C-alpha positions in Angstrom: -38.4 -2.7 -7.3 -40.4 -2.1 -4.2 -40.8 1.3 -2.6 -38.6 0.1 0.3 -35.9 -1.0 -2.1 -36.0 2.3 -4.0 -35.8 4.2 -0.7 -32.8 2.1 0.5 -30.9 2.7 -2.7 -31.5 6.4 -2.5 -30.3 6.4 1.1 -27.2 4.4 0.2 -26.5 7.1 -2.5 -26.9 9.9 0.1 -24.7 8.0 2.6 -22.0 7.7 -0.1 -22.2 11.3 -1.5 -23.2 13.3 1.6 -22.8 11.3 4.8 -22.8 14.4 7.0 -26.4 15.1 5.8 -27.8 11.8 6.9 -30.3 12.3 9.7 -32.6 10.3 11.9 -35.5 11.5 9.7 -33.9 9.7 6.8 -34.1 6.4 8.7 -37.7 7.1 9.8 -38.5 7.7 6.1 -37.0 4.3 5.2 -39.2 2.7 7.8 -42.3 4.5 6.5 -41.4 3.2 3.0 -41.6 -0.3 4.4 -37.9 -1.1 5.1 -37.3 -3.1 8.3 -34.6 -2.2 10.8 -32.6 -5.3 9.6 -32.8 -4.1 5.9 -31.8 -0.6 6.9 -28.8 -1.9 8.9 -27.7 -4.2 6.1 -28.0 -1.4 3.5 -25.9 0.9 5.6 -23.3 -1.7 6.3 -22.9 -2.6 2.6 -22.7 1.0 1.5 -20.2 1.9 4.3 -18.1 -1.2 3.5 -17.9 -0.4 -0.3 -17.0 3.2 0.5 -14.3 2.1 2.9 -12.7 -0.3 0.5 -12.9 2.2 -2.4 -11.2 4.9 -0.3 -8.4 2.6 0.7 -7.9 1.5 -2.9 -7.9 5.2 -4.0 -5.7 6.3 -1.2 -3.1 3.6 -2.1 -3.3 4.2 -5.8 -4.6 0.7 -6.5 -5.5 0.3 -10.2 -8.6 -1.8 -11.0 -8.1 -5.2 -12.6 -8.5 -5.0 -16.4 -11.4 -7.5 -16.4 -13.3 -5.1 -14.1 -13.5 -2.4 -16.8 -16.8 -1.8 -18.6 -14.9 -0.8 -21.8 
């Protein structure tokens, strides 16, 4: 994994767990780690979309399909 990829994953986690704490400095750090603006934009879009879908499913009480289980 490249430094840029690791930084993008860490930022996606922060965006998921503490979105109000995300700052411009975080984006600048991603650029400094080697991530392009396009990569940053894509990572934010993917993280936001997954969070959106999960919250809709949770809010509606949707149960995961059995084949999605890791058991």
